[in-house]
C-alpha positions, 0 to 999 in steps of 0.5 A, a space after each residue: 279196194 285194198 282190203 279186197 286185194 289183200 283177201 284175194 292174195 291171202 287166199 292164193 298164198 294159203 292155197 300155195 302153202 297147202 300144196 307146199 306142205 304136201 310136197 317134198 320140200 316143205 320147209 323151203 317152200 314155206 319160207 319162200 311163201 312167207 317171204 312172198 307174204 311179207 312182200 305183199 304185206 309191205 306193198 299193201 301197207 304202202 297202198 294203205 298209207 297212200 290212201 290215207 294221205 289222199 282221196 283214192 278216187 283218182 288212183 283206183 285204176 292204178 291200185 288195181 294194176 299194182 295188185 294184179 302185178 303182185 298176183 302175177 309175180 306170185 304165179 311166176 314164182 310158182 311156175 319157176 319163172 323169174 318175175 318182172 315188173 308189170 308181169 301179169 297172168 291171164 288167170 288173174 285178169 279181172 275182166 268181169 262186167 262188174 269190175 269194168 262198170 266200177 272202173 267206168 264209174 270211177 272215171 266219173 268221180 270228181 278229181 280230189 283237190 291237189 294236195 302236194 306232200 312236199 309242202 305248200 307254196 308260201 307265195 301270195 295267192 288269189 282268194 278264188 278262181 273267180 277272183 283271178 278270172 275277174 282280175 284278168 278280164 278286167 286287166 285285158 278289157 279296157 278303154 280300147 275295147 270301147 273307143 278303139 275297136 269301133 273306130 278301127 272296124 268302121 274305118 277298115 271295112 266294117 264286117 270285113 275287118 273281122 276276118 283279119 281280126 280273128 285270124 290275128 287273134 288265132 295266130 298271135 293273140 291267144 297263143 301269146 296270152 296262153 304262153 304268158 299265163 303258163 310261164 308265169 304259173 310254172 316259174 311262179 315269179 314276176 316278169 323279171 324273175 321268170 325270164 331270168 329263170 328261162 335264161 340269165 341272158 334273157 333277164 332283160 326281157 323282164 326289166 323291159 316289161 317293167 319299164 314299159 308298164 311304168 311308162 304306160 301307167 304314167 299316161 294311162 291314169 291321165 285318162 282315168 283323171 279325165 273320166 273323173 272330171 267328166 263324172 263330177 261335171 255330170 251332176 250339174 242340173 244342165 250338162 256343161 257340154 250341152 250348149 255353148 257358153 255365153 259372153 255377157 255385155 254391160 248392156 245386158 245382151 250376150 253372145 255365144 262364145 265364138 270359139 264354141 260356135 265355130 265347133 260344137 259344144 262338146 268339142 269346146 268343152 273337151 279342148 277348152 274347158 277340160 284340156 285347156 289346150 294350147 296352140 301347140 306342144 311348145 306352149 304348155 301354159 296355162 297349168 291345168 289345176 282341175 286335171 291336176 287335182 283329178 290326177 291326184 285323186 286318181 292315184 290315191 284311188 289306185 293306191 287304195 285299191 292296191 295297198 294290200 296287193 292282190 288281197 285288196 285289188 282282188 276284192 275290188 275287181 268284183 266291182 270294176 270288172 262286172 260294172 262295165 258289163 252292166 252299163 254296156 247292157 243298159 246302154 245296149 237296150 237303150 241304143 236298140 230302141 233309138 230311131 236310126 240305130 240300124 243306120 249306125 249298125 249298118 255303117 259299122 258292120 256292112 263288109 267292104 271286102 276290097 279293104 282286105 287287100 290293103 296291108 294297113 288293115 291287117 296291120 291295124 287288126 294285129 296291133 289291136 289284138 296285141 294291145 287290147 289283150 295287154 300282152 308283154 306288160 308283165 301283168 299277166 305273168 304276175 297275175 298267173 304267178 299267184 295261181 295254184 300250180 295245177 290251175 288250167 291256164 289253157 282254159 283261162 287263156 281261151 276264155 279271157 281272150 274270147 271274152 275280150 274280143 266279144 266285148 269289143 264287138 258288143 261295145 261297137 254295137 252299143 256305140 254305133 247304135 247311139 252314133 247312128 241315132 245322133 247322125 240320123 237326128 242331124 240328117 233329119 234336122 238338115 232335111 227339115 231346114 232345107 224343106 223350110 227354105 233354109 239354105 244348106 250348103 252340103 246336105 249329102 247322104 246319110 252315109 256321109 253324115 255317119 262318116 263325118 260323125 266318126 271323124 272326131 273319134 280318130 284319136 280314140 278319146 274323141 269318140 268317148 268325150 266328143 261323139 258319145 257325150 254329144 249323143 247323150 245330150 239328146 237323151 231324156 235324163 241326160 245327166 243319168 246316162 252321163 254318170 253311168 257312161 263315165 263311171 263305166 269308163 272309170 272302172 274299165 280304166 282302173 282295173 287295167 291300171 291295176 294289172 299294168 302297175 302290178 307288173 312293175 311292183 311284183 318284179 321289184 318285190 321278187 327281185 328283192 331290190 328293197 327287201 326291208 320295205 313292206 309291199 304297201 309302202 313300196 306301192 305307195 312310193 311307186 304311186 307317189 312318184 308316178 303322180 308327180 311325173 304325171 303332172 306333165 300332162 296337167 297343162 295346156 300342152 298336156 294332151 299333146 304329151 299324152 299323144 306322144 306317150 301313147 304313140 311311142 312308149 308302148 307300141 314298138 317296145 311291146 312288140 319287141 318284148 313279145 317277140 323275144 318272149 316267143 323266142 325265149 320259150 320256143 328256142 331257149 327254154 325248149 318247146 318240149 320242156 314247155 309242153 311238159 310243164 303245161 302237161 304237169 300243170 293242167 293234165 293235158 299236153 298242148 297240141 301241135 297247133 300251139 307249138 307251131 304258133 309259138 315257134 313259127 306263126 306268132 314270131 312271124 306275125 309280130 315281126 311283120 307288124 313291127 316291120 310294117 309299123 316302122 316302115 309306115 312311120 318312116 314313109 308317112 311320119 307322125 303328127 299330133 292333132 293341135 287345137 286351132 281355136 280360131 277355126 274350132 277344129 284340130 289341125 295336124 302339127 309336126 313334132 318338134 325336135 325335142 319331142 322326137 328325141 323324147 320319143 326315141 328315148 321312150 323306146 330306147 329306155 324300154 328295149 335297151 335292157 334286152 341286149 344290155 343284160 345279155 352283153 353284161 352276162 357274156 362279160 360275167 357281170 351279173 345284173 339280175 342275181 335271182 337263181 333261186 327256183 320257186 316251189 313247184 311239186 313236179 313229182 306230186 303233179 305227175 302222180 296226181 294227173 297220172 302222167 307218163 313220159 312223153 315219147 317224141 312223135 314223128 311230127 314233133 321231130 319233123 316240125 320242131 327238130 325235137 330229139 328223143 333225149 329232149 333236146 331241140 338243137 340250136 340254142 336249146 337245152 341239150 339234156 332233159 331239165 333237172 328236177 326242181 
């Protein structure tokens, strides 16, 4: 293209030289044309240099425009008119069909890889885009998708629950997921460094995220330890939870354990054998050495998978992120072939539209969306900071969020097809006993049997370790299905644990708190400290302490952190500046819908969920299910004073950093000293995507108060951001 342009311009210059030689002022005209020739050659040399540094396919239309501008300037000089940048002449307007076809063909040419001229990023990076997607999906898709969503759906209106679920996904889930991926990719730091870059007064957001991630990682690995224990028990010739243990007497007779007969074999194995549950949280004896060993093994596995950072965990996710889907598909085909599976699916998805008038249904839908996506932990920000600067974070956010939600629904189908089979089996057995003359006190309907079958899964763990294991007992080759199921739970949990702990470690590394400590040693120290603290879950009251951490260490702090994240981007960093950054990275600007969500809808939804959760806590209080051995079931107990104080401490120690850092900053006391900007080639990205300066639209002015100079008024930058 450049060669053809030079030929055309040379022809023009030769023609004009001939004309000039026949006129009166030959010497001046020749000098003028010689100067123009030098200018053309200089511009053409610039184009050749740029062609040699990158693929010309994305630049063809721009180069053609520059050549037309040069031709226009020559014509303007000939006519005696001053040339201006961008001036063209219709005589040189190349509008032939062949040219238009070439331009159209050039648009279809695949964009060349982005190679910035200002150097490469020295930050750790993912091996491939697939590795990042698998790691993010593994982080977002966790145990809550399998045991929390099915319970909430059947409890809150069945199919009707999907209405508030997808509404909350649209106004809260995907926008916040998109925001965290974009801000991490743009500022290229962990959570602490990112929010300190947004504003030094907001650096406490990153510290709070790291503290919450640390607290959640402590108890989340306990679930992985439980899964490992059940996984090991599944290799026995007969599953230990298939029937009640027997007590033998000296005369050779025996009787089943009374505590087991008062409940069920699966409940007895869960509360008595696995948890060794005490009567309440005030009596921690005895020490549960089996779970303690499982916890040590779980933390060793986590460390081995994270020892080299994303270089090692990135390879592990190829197994941990895909294996759960393989197992779910296997269980799906097994479940849909079972008798009574349709009863379970009807119970799950039959809509009860009157439930939509209950505010608690909307509250639980929003809460489930928020926590199932893993928002505000800092893990998503850490993961995206390792992405290339031109990664399409918008596409990733939509794809991973929808994958997470449809995984929840698919898991609900799998779980309730098997629960329907178990409930139908129990119902038919009761009918046979009634017809044979055995007195049945309460037979009820099949729907009642299904309702009773799901009561034990209210705490979440009950669905996996009680209901589902009881259903597996009825399968031929139950050991095989048990191994598959608990291996699936293990892989679901451990890659979510990677992301949670990565948010802590990345923040510490980016802040250079231990600059001379290698990352693998830092990871090992972190896992060791967490392992020692997590021994508080390995005793008779450990499951009750687990419930305390589950209820208070994450819920309220994460909502508060996410609310301040939205405020930080929409009202401090600036919507226009954030939209400009996304356009630089992806080549396309976020639409008005996303801007409205970030500035108004998402903060409003999170504020309502937070207020409703606090109101519900004060109105109805909080209890924990304690195992009553004499009656073989759980009974609600009030939290003792020390447990309430511990819950308040868990919330306070997480969120106190947000106001504390801001107050210290006002007093000129610097807690976070990280003002070094990360590598971000703004100019190269702008040229690569062909981005022109965005003109503020009327809608942006009316909706967001964005002014033509880029400022947005209250608490926003009053001048365009300086180039990095």
